[in-house]
C-alpha positions in Angstrom: 1.1 -80.5 -45.6 4.3 -78.9 -44.3 2.4 -75.8 -43.3 -0.1 -77.9 -41.3 2.8 -79.6 -39.5 4.5 -76.3 -38.8 1.3 -74.8 -37.4 0.8 -77.9 -35.1 4.4 -77.6 -33.8 3.9 -73.9 -33.2 0.8 -74.6 -31.2 2.6 -77.3 -29.2 5.5 -74.9 -28.4 3.0 -72.2 -27.4 1.2 -74.7 -25.1 4.4 -75.8 -23.5 5.5 -72.2 -22.9 2.1 -71.4 -21.4 2.3 -74.5 -19.1 5.8 -73.5 -18.0 4.6 -69.9 -17.4 1.7 -70.8 -15.3 3.8 -73.4 -13.4 6.3 -70.7 -12.6 3.4 -68.4 -11.6 2.1 -71.1 -9.2 5.5 -71.6 -7.6 5.9 -67.8 -7.2 2.4 -67.5 -5.6 3.2 -70.4 -3.2 6.5 -68.7 -2.3 4.6 -65.4 -1.7 2.1 -67.2 0.6 5.0 -68.7 2.6 6.7 -65.3 2.8 3.4 -63.6 4.0 3.0 -66.4 6.6 6.4 -65.7 8.0 6.0 -62.0 8.0 2.5 -62.1 9.6 3.8 -64.4 12.4 6.6 -62.0 13.0 4.0 -59.4 14.0 2.1 -61.9 16.2 -0.7 -62.7 13.7 -1.5 -65.9 11.8 -0.6 -65.8 8.1 -2.9 -66.7 5.2 -1.9 -70.4 5.2 -2.4 -71.0 9.0 -5.5 -68.9 9.0 -7.1 -70.9 6.2 -6.2 -74.3 7.8 -7.5 -73.0 11.1 -10.8 -72.1 9.4 -11.4 -75.8 8.8 -12.3 -76.4 12.4 -12.5 -73.1 14.4 -14.9 -70.3 13.8 -14.0 -68.8 10.5 -13.2 -65.1 10.0 -15.2 -63.2 7.4 -14.3 -64.3 3.9 -15.8 -65.6 0.7 -15.8 -69.3 1.8 -19.2 -70.1 0.2 -18.2 -67.9 -2.7 -15.2 -70.2 -3.2 -17.5 -73.2 -3.0 -19.7 -71.7 -5.6 -16.7 -71.1 -8.0 -15.5 -74.7 -7.4 -19.0 -76.0 -8.2 -18.8 -74.8 -11.8 -17.0 -78.1 -12.6 -19.7 -80.2 -11.0 -23.1 -81.4 -12.3 -26.3 -80.1 -10.7 -26.8 -83.2 -8.5 -23.2 -82.9 -7.3 -23.6 -79.2 -6.6 -26.7 -79.9 -4.5 -24.8 -82.6 -2.6 -21.8 -80.3 -2.1 -23.9 -77.4 -0.8 -26.0 -79.6 1.4 -22.9 -81.2 2.9 -21.3 -77.8 3.6 -24.5 -76.5 5.3 -24.9 -79.7 7.2 -21.3 -79.6 8.6 -21.7 -76.0 9.5 -24.9 -76.8 11.4 -23.1 -79.7 13.3 -20.1 -77.5 14.2 -22.5 -74.7 15.3 -24.3 -77.1 17.7 -20.9 -78.4 19.0 -19.7 -74.9 19.7 -23.0 -74.0 21.4 -22.9 -77.2 23.6 -19.3 -76.4 24.5 -20.1 -72.8 25.4 -17.7 -71.4 22.8 -18.4 -67.8 22.0 -18.2 -66.9 18.3 -17.2 -63.3 17.7 -19.2 -61.1 15.4 -21.6 -63.9 14.4 -19.1 -65.8 12.3 -21.0 -69.1 12.4 -20.7 -70.4 8.9 -17.9 -71.2 6.5 -16.1 -74.2 7.8 -18.3 -76.6 5.9 -17.6 -74.9 2.6 -13.8 -75.1 3.2 -14.1 -78.8 4.2 -16.1 -79.6 1.1 -13.5 -78.0 -1.2 -10.7 -79.8 0.6 -12.7 -83.1 0.3 -13.1 -82.6 -3.5 -9.3 -82.1 -3.7 -8.9 -85.5 -2.1 -11.5 -87.0 -4.5 -9.7 -85.5 -7.5 -6.4 -87.1 -6.5 -7.8 -90.5 -5.4 -10.9 -91.1 -7.5 -10.4 -89.2 -10.8 -7.9 -89.7 -13.6 -6.8 -87.8 -16.8 -8.7 -84.7 -17.8 -11.5 -85.2 -15.2 -8.8 -85.0 -12.4 -7.3 -81.9 -13.9 -10.7 -80.2 -14.3 -11.7 -81.0 -10.8 -8.4 -79.8 -9.4 -8.7 -76.6 -11.4 -12.2 -76.0 -9.8 -10.9 -76.7 -6.3 -7.9 -74.4 -6.9 -10.1 -71.6 -8.2 -12.3 -71.8 -5.1 -9.3 -72.0 -2.7 -7.5 -69.2 -4.5 -10.4 -66.9 -3.9 -10.2 -67.6 -0.2 -6.4 -67.5 -0.1 -6.5 -64.1 -1.9 -8.7 -62.6 0.8 -6.4 -64.1 3.6 -3.3 -62.8 1.7 -4.8 -59.4 1.4 -5.4 -59.2 5.2 -1.8 -60.2 5.8 -0.5 -57.6 3.3 -2.6 -54.9 5.0 -1.1 -55.8 8.4 2.4 -55.7 6.9 1.9 -52.2 5.4 0.7 -50.8 8.7 3.7 -52.3 10.6 6.5 -51.6 8.1 5.5 -48.2 6.8 5.3 -45.8 9.8 5.3 -42.7 7.6 2.7 -42.0 4.9 2.6 -39.8 1.8 -0.9 -38.4 2.3 0.2 -34.8 2.3 1.8 -35.3 -1.1 -1.3 -37.0 -2.6 -3.7 -34.5 -1.0 -1.7 -31.6 -2.5 -1.7 -33.3 -5.9 -5.4 -33.9 -5.6 -6.0 -30.1 -5.8 -5.5 -30.7 -9.6 -8.9 -32.4 -9.6 -10.6 -30.0 -7.2 -10.3 -32.3 -4.1 -13.2 -34.6 -5.2 -13.2 -36.6 -1.9 -14.2 -33.4 0.0 -17.1 -32.7 -2.4 -18.2 -36.3 -2.5 -18.1 -36.6 1.3 -20.4 -33.6 1.8 -22.8 -34.9 -0.9 -23.0 -38.3 0.7 -23.7 -36.9 4.1 -26.4 -34.8 2.6 -28.2 -38.0 1.3 -28.6 -39.2 4.8 -28.6 -42.8 6.0 -30.3 -44.2 2.8 -27.4 -43.1 0.5 -24.8 -44.1 3.1 -26.2 -47.5 3.6 -26.6 -48.3 -0.1 -23.0 -47.3 -0.9 -21.7 -49.1 2.2 -23.3 -52.4 0.9 -21.8 -51.8 -2.6 -18.4 -51.1 -1.2 -18.4 -54.0 1.2 -19.9 -56.6 -1.2 -17.6 -56.0 -4.2 -16.4 -59.7 -3.9 -20.0 -60.9 -4.1 -20.6 -58.9 -7.4 -17.4 -60.4 -8.8 -18.5 -63.9 -7.9 -21.8 -63.4 -9.6 -20.1 -62.2 -12.8 -17.6 -65.1 -12.7 -20.3 -67.6 -12.3 -22.0 -66.3 -15.4 -18.7 -66.5 -17.3 -18.0 -70.0 -16.1 -21.6 -71.4 -16.5 -20.7 -73.8 -19.3 -17.6 -75.3 -17.7 -19.5 -78.4 -16.4 -20.9 -79.1 -19.9 -17.8 -78.2 -22.0 -15.4 -79.8 -19.5 -13.0 -76.9 -19.9 -12.5 -73.4 -18.5 -12.6 -70.4 -20.8 -9.3 -68.9 -21.8 -9.9 -65.7 -19.8 -12.3 -64.8 -17.0 -12.8 -62.3 -14.2 -11.4 -64.3 -11.4 -7.9 -64.3 -12.9 -8.0 -60.5 -13.3 -9.2 -60.1 -9.7 -6.5 -62.3 -8.3 -3.7 -60.6 -10.3 -4.9 -57.2 -9.2 -4.9 -58.3 -5.6 -1.5 -59.9 -6.0 0.3 -56.9 -7.5 -1.6 -54.0 -5.7 -0.2 -54.5 -2.2 3.3 -54.4 -3.5 2.6 -50.8 -4.7 1.2 -50.0 -1.2 4.7 -50.8 0.2 6.3 -48.4 -2.3 3.6 -45.6 -2.0 2.0 -45.8 1.5 -1.2 -43.7 1.8 -4.0 -44.0 4.4 -6.7 -41.8 2.9 -8.4 -38.5 3.6 -10.7 -39.7 6.3 -7.7 -40.8 8.3 -5.1 -38.2 7.4 -7.5 -35.2 7.5 -10.6 -36.5 9.3 -11.9 -38.4 12.3 -10.8 -41.8 11.1 -13.1 -44.8 10.6 -14.0 -48.1 12.1 -12.2 -47.2 15.4 -8.7 -46.9 13.8 -6.6 -43.9 13.2 -8.2 -40.9 14.8 -7.7 -37.1 15.2 -4.6 -37.6 17.2 -2.8 -38.9 14.1 -4.4 -36.7 11.5 -2.5 -33.7 10.0 -5.7 -31.6 10.6 -9.4 -32.2 11.1 -10.6 -30.9 7.7 -12.4 -33.7 5.9 -15.0 -33.2 4.4 -16.3 -29.8 5.4 -13.2 -27.6 5.4 -11.3 -27.0 2.1 -7.8 -28.3 2.2 -5.2 -25.5 2.1 -2.2 -25.7 -0.2 0.9 -26.2 1.9 4.3 -27.7 1.3 3.8 -31.5 1.8 6.0 -33.6 4.0 6.1 -37.2 5.3 3.8 -37.7 8.2 3.8 -40.4 10.9 0.8 -42.5 11.4 -0.4 -45.3 13.7 0.7 -49.0 13.4 -2.9 -50.2 12.8 -4.4 -48.4 9.8 -3.5 -50.1 6.4 -1.6 -48.0 3.9 -3.9 -49.2 1.1 -4.9 -46.2 -1.0 -2.5 -45.9 -3.9 -3.8 -47.2 -6.3 -7.4 -47.7 -5.4 -7.9 -51.4 -5.8 -11.6 -51.1 -5.2 -11.7 -48.9 -8.3 -9.5 -51.4 -10.2 -11.7 -54.3 -9.3 -14.9 -52.4 -10.1 -13.4 -51.5 -13.5 -12.6 -55.2 -14.1 -16.2 -56.1 -13.2 -17.4 -53.4 -15.7 -15.2 -54.8 -18.5 -16.3 -58.4 -18.0 -20.0 -57.6 -18.0 -19.9 -55.8 -21.4 -20.8 -59.0 -23.2 -23.4 -60.3 -20.8 -27.2 -59.8 -20.9 -28.6 -56.3 -20.4 -29.2 -56.8 -16.6 -25.6 -57.9 -16.1 -24.3 -54.9 -18.1 -26.5 -52.6 -16.1 -25.3 -54.2 -12.8 -21.6 -53.8 -13.9 -22.1 -50.1 -14.7 -24.0 -49.5 -11.5 -21.3 -51.2 -9.4 -18.6 -49.2 -11.0 -20.3 -45.8 -10.5 -21.4 -46.7 -6.9 -17.9 -47.9 -6.0 -16.3 -44.7 -7.3 -18.9 -42.7 -5.3 -18.2 -44.8 -2.1 -14.5 -44.6 -2.3 -14.6 -40.8 -2.4 -17.7 -40.3 -0.3 -16.5 -42.3 2.6 -13.1 -40.6 2.5 -11.2 -43.8 1.8 -9.4 -42.5 -1.3 -8.3 -39.3 -3.0 -9.3 -38.6 -6.6 -5.9 -39.3 -7.9 -6.0 -42.7 -6.4 -9.0 -43.5 -8.6 -7.2 -42.4 -11.8 -4.3 -44.6 -10.9 -6.7 -47.5 -10.2 -8.3 -47.2 -13.6 -4.9 -47.2 -15.4 -3.7 -50.1 -13.2 -6.8 -52.3 -13.9 -6.7 -51.7 -17.7 -3.0 -52.5 -17.9 -3.4 -55.8 -15.9 -6.4 -56.8 -18.0 -4.5 -56.0 -21.3 -1.5 -58.1 -20.1 -3.7 -61.1 -19.2 -5.6 -61.0 -22.5 -2.3 -60.7 -24.4 -0.9 -63.7 -22.4 -3.9 -65.8 -23.4 -4.1 -64.9 -27.1 -0.4 -64.6 -27.7 1.7 -61.4 -27.5 1.6 -59.2 -30.5 2.8 -55.7 -31.2 -0.5 -54.1 -30.2 -0.6 -55.9 -26.9 3.0 -55.2 -26.0 2.5 -51.5 -26.9 -0.6 -51.2 -24.7 0.9 -52.9 -21.7 4.1 -50.8 -22.0 2.1 -47.6 -22.4 -0.2 -48.4 -19.5 2.8 -49.2 -17.2 4.5 -46.0 -18.3 1.4 -43.9 -17.6 1.0 -45.5 -14.2 4.6 -44.9 -13.2 4.4 -41.3 -14.4 1.3 -40.8 -12.2 3.1 -42.1 -9.1 6.2 -40.0 -9.8 4.1 -36.8 -10.4 2.1 -37.3 -7.2 5.4 -37.8 -5.2 7.6 -35.1 -6.7 5.4 -32.6 -8.4 2.4 -32.0 -6.0 3.0 -28.3 -5.5 3.3 -27.7 -9.3 0.1 -29.7 -9.8 -1.8 -27.8 -7.1 -0.5 -24.4 -8.4 -1.6 -25.1 -12.0 -4.9 -26.9 -11.5 -6.4 -26.4 -14.9 -3.4 -27.7 -16.7 -2.4 -30.6 -14.4 -6.0 -31.7 -13.9 -6.6 -31.8 -17.6 -3.4 -33.8 -18.1 -4.4 -36.3 -15.5 -7.8 -36.9 -17.2 -6.1 -37.0 -20.6 -3.6 -39.6 -19.4 -6.3 -41.8 -18.0 -8.5 -41.3 -21.1 -5.6 -42.2 -23.4 -5.2 -45.6 -21.7 -8.9 -46.2 -21.9 -8.9 -45.4 -25.6 -5.9 -47.5 -26.2 -7.5 -50.5 -24.4 -10.9 -50.2 -26.2 -9.2 -49.7 -29.6 -6.8 -52.6 -29.1 -9.4 -55.1 -27.8 -11.7 -54.3 -30.7 -9.0 -55.1 -33.1 -8.5 -58.4 -31.3 -12.2 -59.4 -31.6 -12.8 -62.0 -34.3 -14.4 -60.4 -37.4 -17.5 -62.0 -38.9 -16.9 -63.2 -42.4 -19.9 -63.0 -44.8 -20.8 -66.3 -46.3 -21.0 -66.0 -50.1 -24.4 -67.2 -51.3 -24.3 -69.6 -54.3 -25.5 -68.0 -57.5 -28.7 -69.4 -58.9 -28.2 -71.8 -61.7 -30.3 -71.3 -64.9 -33.0 -73.8 -65.4 -32.5 -76.3 -68.2 -34.4 -75.5 -71.4 
C-alpha cells in the first residue's frame, strides 16, 4: 500500500517538474521570438511575429502554412478537418479575387496560405471560448503545434538575416582546410551531380527544398491516433525538428560559414559571387592546402553551414521512420541519402559539416527522449558524450585544420570514428530503453480425473 502511494507521489512530482520545464521552455521561446523581432527590425526587416501576423491579410511569404494546418488537424475529427480545409481554401480564394480586383501584384506566385493561418487562429479562439477542460487543452496543443511550425520557419529566416549582418567574417578557409581529411567530398559530389545532368539536379533540388514536407508527412503518421486517443504521444518528430531549428542558428553565430559554392565558387541564387570568393575552384579544381585565415564576405549570404541542419533534420526523419511501415522506412532512408547528396553536390556544405550535423541531431534526439522517459545514467552519458564530441569537432575544425589536412588518413579516420561512436551509443542506448516483451507462462495441463 505504501509503495503504491509513494509511486503515485513520484509520478505527481515528475509531472509537476515536466509541466514547469515545458512552461519555462515556452517562456524562453516567446522571449526568443521577441528578441528576433527586435533584431530583425533593427536591420529593416519584419521579424517572425510581425511577419506571421502580416500573413493573415497580405500575400504570404513561402512557408508551411497548410502544413501547419495539417498538423493542427490531428486533434480534429474527419468532418471537422474537411470543414477546416474547405474554409481555408475558400478564404484564400476570396482574398485572391480581392487582390486581383484591386490590381495588387503578388510576387513569386504566393497566392495561398492566408486561409490556413486564419483557420488556425480561429480554432485558437474556439478553444478558449467554446471548449473546456481536456478538450480545450488538446485543441490548444494542436493549434500551438501548427503555429509553431510556421513560427519556426519565420524565426529561421530572421536568424539567417542576423547571421549575415552580424558576422562579416567567415571561417570557410578553416573548414575547407579541415575538409581535406575527408578528401574534399563536396568537390567530388559537385562534379558527380553535374555529370548526371538536369534529371539528377532537379530530383535532388526537390528533395533539398521539400524537406519540411517530408517531415510533415512523417509527423502526420506519428500523430494519426491523436483525434481518437485524445492525447499526443510522448515524443514525435515535430519536437525534434523545432529544437534542432532553435539551437542550430545559435551555433551559426559562433561558427559562421557560408559554404564551398560561395567561398570557392560562383555563388548561388544571385547571392555571394566570385567577387567575394577566396578563389574560383569549386567543383572542378582541387582545393590547395594553404594556411587558413578569416575572410570577409557579403552582408546577404547566410552563415548557415556549421552544423548542417539539413543533415540533422534528415537524420531525425530517418530515425522517426524506423518503426513505420516499409514504404515509410524506405522514404526515410531515401530522403537521408538524397539530402546528403544534395548538400554536398550543390556546394552548400563541406563534408565536415555533415559529420557535425549527424552528431548534433543524435544528441538532440537523445536529450528529448531522456526528457520524456526520465533521465537515467545511460541517457545522461549519451547526451554528455554527444555534446563533448560535437564541441571537439568544432574546436578541431577551428584550431587544427592544418594538422588535419597534413595527416588525412589519421584525421579522416578519427572523424568517421567519432561520428560512428555517437551513432553506436545512440542505437545501443535506445535499444536498452525499448520495453522488453515478457513471455506469458502457459498453464500446465491438469490431469484428467480418474
